Structures are given as C-alpha cells and as structure tokens.
C-alpha positions in Angstrom: -80.7 235.1 -140.7 -80.2 238.8 -140.1 -79.4 238.2 -136.4 -77.0 235.7 -136.6 -74.4 238.3 -139.0 -73.0 239.8 -136.1 -72.8 236.4 -134.6 -71.2 234.8 -137.4 -68.4 238.1 -138.0 -67.9 237.5 -134.2 -66.4 233.6 -134.9 -64.9 234.6 -138.0 -62.9 237.3 -136.1 -62.4 234.6 -133.1 -61.0 231.8 -136.0 -58.7 234.2 -137.2 -57.0 235.2 -133.9 -56.8 231.6 -133.2 -55.1 231.2 -136.7 -52.8 234.1 -136.0 -51.9 233.2 -132.4 -51.2 229.4 -133.3 -48.7 230.8 -136.1 -47.0 233.3 -133.9 -46.7 230.1 -131.0 -45.3 227.8 -133.6 -42.5 230.2 -134.6 -41.4 230.8 -131.2 -41.5 226.8 -130.6 -38.8 226.5 -133.7 -36.8 229.3 -132.7 -36.4 228.1 -128.8 -35.9 224.4 -130.9 -33.3 226.1 -133.0 -31.7 227.8 -130.4 -31.2 224.6 -128.4 -30.1 222.9 -131.5 -27.2 225.3 -131.8 -26.4 225.4 -127.9 -25.9 221.4 -128.5 -23.8 221.3 -131.5 -21.8 224.3 -129.6 -21.3 221.8 -126.6 -20.5 219.2 -128.8 -18.0 220.8 -130.6 -16.5 221.9 -127.4 -16.4 218.5 -126.0 -14.4 217.4 -129.0 -12.1 220.1 -128.4 -11.5 219.6 -125.1 -10.4 216.4 -126.0 -7.5 217.3 -128.5 -4.3 217.9 -127.4 -3.7 222.3 -127.0 -1.1 223.4 -129.1 2.5 223.9 -128.3 3.5 227.3 -127.2 5.3 229.6 -129.6 8.9 229.8 -128.5 10.6 232.8 -128.9 13.7 232.7 -131.0 15.9 234.4 -128.8 15.5 236.6 -125.9 18.1 239.0 -126.7 19.7 239.6 -130.0 23.6 238.8 -129.7 25.4 242.3 -130.7 28.9 242.9 -131.4 30.8 245.1 -128.6 34.0 244.3 -129.5 34.7 248.0 -131.0 34.1 249.4 -128.0 35.3 247.2 -125.4 38.5 245.9 -126.7 39.4 248.7 -129.3 38.4 251.6 -127.9 38.8 251.1 -124.0 42.2 249.0 -124.4 43.8 250.4 -127.5 42.8 253.8 -128.7 45.5 256.5 -127.9 44.1 260.3 -126.9 44.9 261.5 -130.4 41.6 258.6 -131.6 39.7 259.4 -128.6 39.8 263.1 -129.6 38.9 262.0 -132.8 36.1 260.0 -132.4 34.6 261.3 -128.6 35.9 265.4 -129.1 38.0 265.0 -126.0 40.6 263.1 -124.4 40.2 259.9 -122.5 40.8 261.7 -119.2 38.3 264.7 -120.2 36.1 262.1 -120.9 36.2 260.3 -117.6 35.7 264.2 -115.9 32.5 264.5 -117.9 31.4 260.8 -117.0 31.7 261.8 -113.5 29.6 265.3 -114.3 27.0 263.0 -115.5 27.0 260.3 -112.4 23.9 261.1 -110.8 22.2 261.4 -114.1 23.1 259.0 -116.7 24.4 256.3 -114.0 22.7 252.7 -115.0 20.2 251.3 -112.3 21.2 248.7 -110.0 18.0 246.3 -110.4 18.1 245.2 -113.8 16.4 242.1 -115.8 19.8 242.4 -118.2 22.8 243.5 -118.1 22.8 247.4 -118.2 25.1 249.5 -120.4 27.8 251.0 -118.3 27.8 254.8 -117.5 31.1 255.3 -119.6 29.5 253.6 -122.7 26.7 255.8 -122.6 28.3 258.8 -122.3 30.5 257.6 -125.1 27.3 257.2 -127.6 26.0 260.7 -127.2 29.3 261.9 -127.8 29.8 259.9 -130.7 26.3 260.9 -132.1 27.1 264.5 -131.4 30.4 265.0 -132.8 30.1 263.0 -135.9 26.3 263.3 -136.6 25.4 259.9 -137.9 22.0 258.3 -138.0 21.2 256.0 -134.9 21.3 252.8 -137.2 25.4 253.7 -137.7 26.2 254.1 -134.1 23.7 251.3 -132.6 26.1 248.9 -135.2 29.4 250.7 -134.2 28.7 250.2 -130.3 26.8 246.7 -131.0 23.4 248.0 -129.2 20.2 248.6 -130.3 19.0 252.5 -132.1 16.2 252.7 -129.7 18.9 252.5 -127.0 21.3 254.8 -128.8 18.4 257.5 -129.1 17.2 257.1 -125.2 20.6 257.9 -124.2 20.9 260.9 -126.3 17.8 262.6 -125.0 18.3 261.2 -121.6 22.3 262.7 -122.0 20.7 266.3 -123.5 18.0 267.0 -120.8 20.1 266.2 -118.1 22.9 268.4 -119.0 20.2 271.6 -119.6 18.7 270.7 -116.3 21.9 270.3 -114.4 25.2 271.1 -115.4 24.5 273.5 -117.6 23.7 276.1 -115.4 27.5 276.2 -114.3 29.0 275.5 -117.4 27.0 278.8 -119.3 26.3 281.5 -117.2 26.5 285.7 -116.7 30.2 286.4 -115.8 30.8 287.9 -112.1 32.2 290.9 -111.7 35.9 289.9 -111.2 35.4 287.4 -114.2 33.9 290.0 -115.9 37.0 292.6 -115.6 39.2 289.7 -116.9 37.5 289.0 -119.7 37.3 292.9 -120.5 41.2 293.1 -120.2 41.5 290.4 -122.3 39.3 292.1 -125.1 41.2 295.5 -124.5 45.1 294.0 -124.9 43.9 291.8 -128.3 41.2 295.0 -130.0 42.3 297.9 -127.8 38.6 298.3 -127.1 37.8 299.4 -123.6 35.0 297.8 -121.1 33.7 295.2 -123.4 32.8 292.1 -122.0 30.9 290.0 -124.8 30.5 290.2 -128.3 26.7 288.9 -129.7 25.6 287.3 -132.8 23.5 284.5 -134.0 23.6 281.6 -136.4 21.1 279.5 -138.0 20.9 275.7 -137.0 19.5 273.3 -139.4 16.4 271.3 -138.2 13.1 269.2 -139.5 10.5 271.4 -139.3 7.0 270.2 -138.8 4.8 270.6 -141.9 2.0 272.4 -140.2 4.3 275.3 -138.5 6.4 275.3 -141.9 6.6 278.9 -142.6 7.4 279.6 -139.0 10.8 278.2 -138.9 11.8 279.1 -142.6 14.4 281.2 -142.7 15.6 283.9 -145.4 17.8 281.1 -147.6 14.5 279.2 -147.3 15.5 276.4 -145.3 13.8 275.0 -141.8 16.1 276.5 -138.7 16.4 277.3 -134.9 18.4 280.4 -134.2 21.3 280.1 -131.9 22.2 283.7 -130.6 24.6 284.0 -128.1 27.2 286.3 -126.3 31.3 285.3 -126.1 34.1 285.5 -125.2 36.1 282.7 -126.1 33.4 280.6 -124.7 29.6 280.8 -124.3 28.1 282.8 -121.4 24.8 283.1 -122.6 22.7 281.6 -125.0 19.3 281.5 -126.8 18.4 278.8 -128.9 14.5 278.5 -129.2 13.2 280.8 -131.8 12.4 279.7 -134.9 14.2 280.6 -137.8 11.7 282.8 -139.7 11.5 285.5 -136.7 12.5 288.7 -136.7 16.1 289.8 -135.9 14.5 292.5 -133.1 11.9 289.6 -132.1 15.4 287.1 -130.9 16.9 289.7 -128.8 13.5 290.3 -126.9 12.8 286.5 -126.2 16.2 285.8 -124.9 17.2 285.7 -121.4 20.0 288.0 -122.1 17.5 290.9 -122.6 15.0 289.9 -119.8 18.4 289.8 -117.3 20.2 292.7 -118.6 20.2 294.5 -115.6 22.3 291.8 -113.6 25.3 292.5 -116.1 28.0 293.6 -113.9 29.7 297.3 -113.7 33.0 298.9 -113.9 31.8 301.9 -111.2 28.2 302.6 -110.1 26.7 303.7 -113.1 28.9 302.7 -115.8 28.2 299.1 -117.2 30.5 296.9 -119.1 29.4 296.7 -123.2 28.7 294.0 -125.1 29.1 294.4 -129.0 26.5 293.6 -131.6 26.2 293.7 -135.1 24.4 296.3 -137.3 21.0 294.3 -137.0 21.1 294.7 -133.2 19.5 298.1 -131.4 21.7 300.3 -129.7 21.4 300.1 -125.6 22.8 301.2 -122.4 24.5 297.9 -122.3 25.2 297.0 -126.3 27.2 298.8 -128.4 27.2 298.7 -132.2 29.1 300.8 -135.0 27.9 304.1 -136.4 26.1 304.3 -139.6 27.2 307.2 -142.0 30.2 307.6 -140.0 32.4 310.3 -140.5 36.4 309.5 -140.4 36.7 309.1 -136.8 33.6 307.0 -136.3 34.7 304.4 -139.2 38.3 304.4 -137.4 36.1 303.5 -134.0 33.8 300.9 -136.4 37.1 299.3 -138.0 38.3 298.5 -134.4 34.3 297.6 -132.9 34.1 295.5 -135.7 37.6 293.6 -134.9 35.9 292.1 -132.1 33.4 290.3 -133.9 35.8 288.3 -135.1 35.3 286.5 -132.0 32.2 285.2 -132.0 32.5 284.0 -135.3 35.3 282.0 -134.7 33.8 280.3 -131.6 30.8 279.6 -133.5 32.8 278.3 -136.4 34.3 276.2 -133.6 31.4 274.7 -132.0 29.8 273.7 -135.3 33.3 271.9 -136.3 33.9 270.1 -132.9 30.1 268.9 -132.8 29.0 268.0 -136.2 25.5 267.2 -135.7 24.8 271.2 -135.9 26.1 271.3 -139.3 23.3 269.6 -141.1 19.8 269.1 -140.4 19.4 266.5 -137.3 17.1 263.5 -137.4 16.3 265.0 -133.7 12.5 265.9 -133.4 12.1 269.9 -133.7 10.7 270.4 -130.1 14.1 268.7 -129.0 16.5 270.4 -131.0 17.0 273.7 -129.1 18.0 270.9 -126.1 20.3 269.3 -128.8 21.9 273.0 -129.2 22.2 274.2 -126.0 24.1 270.7 -124.4 26.7 271.3 -127.4 27.3 275.2 -126.3 27.7 273.8 -122.8 30.0 270.7 -123.9 32.1 273.2 -126.2 33.0 275.2 -122.7 33.4 271.9 -120.9 36.4 271.2 -123.8 37.4 274.9 -123.8 37.8 274.8 -120.1 39.5 271.1 -120.1 42.0 272.5 -122.5 40.7 270.6 -125.6 41.7 272.0 -129.1 39.7 272.2 -132.3 41.4 270.1 -135.0 42.0 271.8 -138.3 40.9 269.3 -140.3 37.0 269.5 -138.2 37.5 273.4 -139.2 38.1 272.3 -142.7 35.3 270.1 -142.8 32.7 272.0 -141.5 33.5 275.1 -144.0 33.1 273.0 -146.8 29.9 271.5 -145.5 28.9 274.9 -144.3 28.7 275.9 -148.1 25.7 274.0 -148.5 23.7 276.0 -145.4 25.0 279.4 -145.7 23.6 282.1 -143.4 20.7 284.0 -144.4 22.5 287.2 -143.9 25.3 286.3 -146.4 22.4 284.9 -148.7 21.1 288.0 -149.2 23.8 289.1 -151.9 23.4 285.9 -153.6 19.9 286.9 -153.9 20.7 290.5 -155.2 23.3 289.1 -157.9 20.9 286.3 -159.1 18.1 288.8 -159.8 20.4 291.3 -160.9 21.7 288.5 -163.5 18.1 287.6 -164.8 17.3 291.0 -165.3 20.3 292.0 -166.8 20.0 289.0 -169.3 16.2 290.0 -169.9 17.3 293.6 -171.2 20.3 292.5 -173.3 17.5 289.7 -175.1 15.6 292.6 -175.4 18.0 294.9 -177.3 19.3 292.6 -179.3 15.8 291.6 -180.4 
C-alpha cells in the first residue's frame, strides 16, 4: 500500500489539473459566446437603423443677420454737412476722403469675397468714430449695422497699418529747414531763440493685466501708459510704450528721441537747437531746463522758459479732446494700447496739417472728464493736503481731549 501512495497523489494532481483546465475552457467558451451574441445584437440593431429614414439636416435660420446700415448709407453719406462730419468723425468730408486715400493700400477690401465686403470709406469711418467718441464696440456695431467683431477688426487693422506705414511721414524729427522755421516761430511768440520743441509726458488710462498690474500703476494709483512727446504745435517725436509705474528718467532713456539725439538739427557746426523740458528732466546738450535756486536774472529766464511749456500742455489737451478714447480706460488689450495711442498722435498731426479745428465743446468736455484722471504730478499736492488735513484733525482731537 505504501508503494501505491505516490501513484495516488499523482492521480489526484492530474484530476485536479484536468478539472481546472476544464473550468478555464468553459469560461473561455462562455466569453466567446457572449461576444458573438453582442456582435449579433449590434448587427441586428444596425440593420434596424438602416431601415429607418435619416433625420432631416438642421437648416440654418439665416446665412447672415440683416443689419440696418441706413444711418451710414443714407444719413451720413447723403445728408451730413461738414459740421456734422467734424462732430462725428473729427474731420470734414474732404479731409476724410484724403485719409481714405492714404489708407487705401492697407484697408481696401479684397476683390474676392463670399459676402458683400464693407467698403473702405465705411471701414475708416468706423475707426474714426471709435477713436473720436470712445464708445464701446456694441454701440458702434448697432450704429453702422455691422457685427461688433467687425468693428474691432477694423480698429486693429487701421491702427497697425498706420503705425507701420503713414506714421513715418506724419511723425518724424524735422530736418534743418523745418527746425529753423520752428525756432523762428518760438522766438516770435516767446522771445526764446534756438528752441525747436517742448518735451513733456502724460498718462493714458489702460486696462492692465493682473499679473503685472504693479508695473502699470502710476502715482495716482491707476494703470496707465506714459505718452512722452516733443511738440511745436504738432508731434514730431513720441514714445508711448513705457508702463505708468516707470521712473521719469527711465521713460526718457527708453525713448527713440534719446537714442537718436545725435541726429537733431544744428544751427551751426557745434551749436545744437534745444528742446525744452520740465524740472524732472536732466540737463543735456540738447535738452534745456530751468534753473533751480534761481537768482533774479535766472528767475526771469525761467519765466520765459516756462511760457514755452504751455505749448505742449495745449497740444496734449487738443489730442485728448479730439480723440476721446484717450480720456478714459478703453477696452483695448493692454498690448495694443501703445499702437492706438500712436495712431491718435498721427491722426492729430494729419488733422492739423489739413487745417481741422478742435471744437471748444470738445475741449470743455475733455477738461471735465480729465478731472477724473488727473495727472500724477498734479496729484502730489492733493495727497499732501489730504495727509496734512488728517494729521491736523488728529492733533486737534488730542489737544481737545
């Protein structure tokens, strides 16, 4: 019996192995049957679907929404006078057509188009209406009968084209002949010789990104870009890409004027015409500023010199009065804002060259609205008096107690 024990164990192991193998084969067969049943059920379902009619395609309600262009096509083009053109588009009809000719190569509609293209005159009018009124895209789209995305597309197209093309002719450093003429004009009006321009800067409100907001916050605690410009009665050098939180000297160092100062015209071989700046500017061989701690004679010189700065203040005020989009925080992307600011400066020069005037009502409106965004240099005194008043109130309260 003991000799049969190994044989019995072997038989038991074989029986167990056969049982396990049989169960595994049964499971495999069941899985195959289950899959085949599922496949047959799927085929039967598809066969039933193939016998059903296909659902009708979803028809579009409209190919393009019908919009009312009556204001532009009938009222503006047929009935508007020059006064009304100036009020809405900041220039007369004749000047407007010259601007359209200037932008022809940049904004003319394509010859091949699925839909009827927006004509060039309407494209330029949309942009001028946006820059002149500062209205939002929805309002302008309803006014002209186009979609708001179309308004935005034309504004961005116009401004980028202006900066890349015509602005080089509209804003540039004067040559020697032009500089001499500007100098004679300043001397006749302000009795200061060898002056070819006045430099200053203002802050233009923008919608700044949250991740770098601190870089754009100026001394008044609102986000802005710094527009630095040299003017006579027009702009001949601008810089508008520096965030509002930058220091004064940084704005000047980053400007194109500073980089190209050696190209400024001269009246003689080593006598350079001067640009007049405020107290915050450094004294350079081409940049003139008033005396600090002045004597009586030096103070007299400062008075004459400061009278020149009225020119740049008036020019900035005219710029913002004509193009109201600069008066308040616009809906432009912050990276596009310098392009829009430069475009407004170029259009200002274009209007001045064509003899377009700035309405007194525009100036009054800009003066009232500018009170909400006072320039940082003027706000120092406001902050000083507020802080002084708070300290005085605390001091009086302590004494009375």
